[in-house]
C-alpha positions in Angstrom: 62.8 -68.8 23.6 63.4 -68.5 27.3 63.8 -72.0 28.8 62.4 -73.2 32.1 64.4 -71.9 35.1 66.3 -69.5 32.8 64.6 -66.3 33.9 65.7 -63.1 32.2 67.0 -60.8 35.0 67.2 -57.1 35.0 70.9 -56.4 35.8 70.0 -53.2 37.6 67.4 -54.6 40.0 68.4 -58.3 39.8 64.7 -59.1 39.5 62.9 -61.2 36.8 62.0 -58.9 33.8 60.6 -59.1 30.3 63.1 -60.2 27.8 62.5 -57.6 25.0 64.4 -59.6 22.4 62.4 -62.9 22.7 59.2 -61.0 23.2 59.7 -59.1 20.0 60.5 -62.4 18.2 57.3 -63.9 19.5 55.3 -60.9 18.4 56.8 -61.0 14.9 56.0 -64.7 14.5 52.4 -64.2 15.4 52.1 -61.1 13.3 53.5 -63.2 10.4 51.2 -66.2 11.0 48.0 -64.1 11.6 46.6 -64.2 8.1 46.7 -68.0 7.9 46.4 -68.8 11.6 42.8 -70.0 11.5 43.3 -72.0 8.4 46.3 -73.9 9.8 44.4 -74.6 13.1 41.2 -75.5 11.3 41.5 -79.2 11.5 42.4 -79.3 15.2 39.7 -76.8 16.0 37.1 -79.0 14.4 38.5 -82.2 15.8 39.1 -81.2 19.4 39.5 -77.5 20.3 35.8 -76.6 19.7 34.8 -79.4 22.1 37.1 -78.2 24.9 36.5 -74.5 24.7 33.0 -74.8 26.3 34.5 -76.5 29.3 36.6 -73.4 30.0 33.7 -71.0 30.0 31.4 -73.3 32.0 34.1 -72.9 34.7 33.9 -69.1 34.6 31.4 -67.2 36.7 30.0 -63.7 36.3 32.0 -60.6 36.9 35.0 -59.0 35.3 36.9 -61.4 33.0 40.3 -61.0 31.4 41.1 -63.3 28.4 44.9 -63.4 28.0 46.0 -64.2 24.5 42.7 -63.8 22.6 44.4 -64.4 19.3 41.9 -64.2 16.4 38.9 -64.4 18.9 38.1 -68.1 18.7 36.6 -68.1 22.2 34.1 -65.3 21.5 31.2 -67.6 20.5 31.5 -69.1 24.0 31.6 -65.9 26.1 29.0 -65.9 28.8 26.2 -63.4 28.9 26.1 -60.6 31.5 29.9 -60.3 31.9 32.4 -57.6 31.4 35.2 -59.0 29.2 38.6 -57.5 28.4 40.8 -59.4 26.0 44.5 -58.8 25.2 47.0 -60.1 22.7 50.7 -59.4 22.0 50.2 -59.4 18.2 48.2 -56.5 16.8 47.7 -58.4 13.6 46.0 -61.2 15.5 43.9 -58.5 17.3 42.9 -57.1 13.9 41.3 -60.5 13.0 39.7 -60.6 16.4 38.1 -57.3 15.8 36.5 -58.6 12.6 35.1 -61.5 14.7 33.7 -59.0 17.1 31.9 -57.2 14.3 30.5 -60.5 12.9 29.3 -61.9 16.2 28.4 -58.6 18.0 30.5 -59.6 21.0 30.8 -57.2 23.9 34.5 -57.2 24.5 37.3 -54.7 24.9 40.3 -55.6 22.8 43.7 -54.2 23.9 47.3 -54.9 22.6 49.2 -56.0 25.7 52.1 -58.3 26.8 51.0 -61.1 29.2 54.3 -60.8 31.0 53.6 -57.1 31.8 49.9 -56.5 32.3 49.0 -52.8 32.7 46.0 -53.4 34.9 46.0 -52.6 38.7 46.3 -55.4 41.2 43.2 -57.4 41.9 41.3 -56.1 38.8 39.5 -59.2 37.7 37.2 -61.9 39.0 38.4 -64.4 36.4 41.3 -64.8 34.0 41.1 -67.2 31.1 43.7 -68.6 28.7 43.4 -71.2 25.9 46.5 -72.5 24.3 48.5 -69.4 25.1 51.3 -70.3 27.5 53.1 -72.4 25.0 54.2 -69.2 23.4 54.6 -66.7 26.2 58.5 -66.1 26.3 58.7 -66.4 30.1 55.6 -68.3 31.3 56.3 -68.0 35.0 56.4 -64.2 34.6 53.0 -64.3 32.8 51.4 -66.5 35.4 52.7 -64.2 38.1 51.0 -61.3 36.4 47.8 -63.3 36.2 48.0 -63.9 39.9 48.6 -60.2 40.5 45.5 -59.0 38.6 43.2 -61.6 40.1 41.1 -60.6 43.1 41.7 -62.6 46.3 38.7 -64.9 45.7 39.2 -64.9 41.9 39.9 -67.9 39.7 42.1 -68.6 36.7 41.0 -71.1 34.1 43.7 -72.5 31.7 43.2 -74.7 28.7 46.8 -75.5 27.8 48.9 -78.1 26.0 52.2 -79.2 27.6 55.0 -81.8 27.8 53.8 -85.4 27.8 54.0 -87.2 31.1 56.1 -90.2 29.9 59.8 -90.0 29.8 60.1 -91.3 26.2 57.5 -88.9 24.8 58.8 -86.1 26.9 62.3 -86.4 25.5 60.9 -86.7 21.9 58.9 -83.4 22.4 62.1 -81.9 23.8 64.0 -82.8 20.6 61.2 -81.6 18.4 60.5 -78.4 20.2 63.2 -76.1 18.5 61.8 -76.9 15.1 58.2 -76.4 16.1 59.0 -73.1 17.8 60.7 -71.8 14.6 57.8 -72.9 12.5 54.9 -71.7 14.6 56.2 -69.9 17.8 54.6 -72.5 20.1 56.6 -74.6 22.5 55.4 -78.2 22.8 57.4 -79.1 25.9 56.4 -76.6 28.5 55.9 -77.9 32.1 52.9 -75.8 32.6 51.6 -77.2 35.8 55.0 -76.7 37.5 55.2 -73.1 36.0 51.7 -72.3 37.5 52.8 -73.5 40.9 56.2 -71.7 40.6 54.3 -68.4 40.0 52.4 -68.8 43.3 49.0 -69.8 41.9 47.3 -72.6 43.8 45.9 -75.3 41.5 42.4 -76.5 42.6 41.9 -78.9 39.7 43.8 -80.3 36.7 41.8 -82.4 34.3 43.5 -84.4 31.6 41.7 -84.1 28.3 44.1 -86.2 26.3 46.4 -89.2 26.8 49.6 -88.4 28.6 48.1 -85.2 30.0 49.3 -83.3 26.9 46.1 -81.1 27.0 44.7 -80.2 30.4 42.0 -78.0 31.8 43.4 -76.3 34.9 41.6 -74.2 37.5 43.7 -72.2 39.9 43.2 -69.4 42.5 45.4 -66.5 43.4 46.6 -67.8 46.8 48.2 -65.4 49.3 49.3 -62.0 48.1 53.1 -61.7 47.8 53.4 -65.5 48.2 54.9 -67.9 45.7 53.9 -71.0 47.7 53.3 -74.2 45.7 
């Protein structure tokens, strides 16, 4: 996986670009895991995730909403009424399971296969962008956050529910050591410095709420900031 501060650079333009190899590997992992994904996450979903998801959607207002990394559609029961929701995912096999959930719940959502690092939407397309436990697996998280900033309207808000590297030095180093094994098993990085990545992308953090000890899981609300700016 692409490590922090190791951007993949297009040799022709010398600009950050999508790394096709790591992106294909990520897609393959989630395609492989899709049939058992909900089963493996079932315990954590019942224990914690289902308590945290409503916090995300309570922070989202009306308007056009983009959910990045919809997965199997676990957020669908919490979607607000009277909104226009588009949801994307890199893995088409995960999306196939999300479509079954749409049929079961009758959710009004447009599901599209798409890479978070290269969104095909025009600039300033959405009032809100939402992610839940997604940026642990985006190959280049800064590139993904920059795309979110690009598609947000000037007064738009991004709401992230994400897990990340612990704050303590000891646990941080332990997570660094464990990370290669976890990535191979599930595709998820457990040592991402997500707050720093959000700032590096130019999004302005309005609030970051620690939901667990050591800030491993946080609810983050950010705004687009100035267009063309990567200010922290």
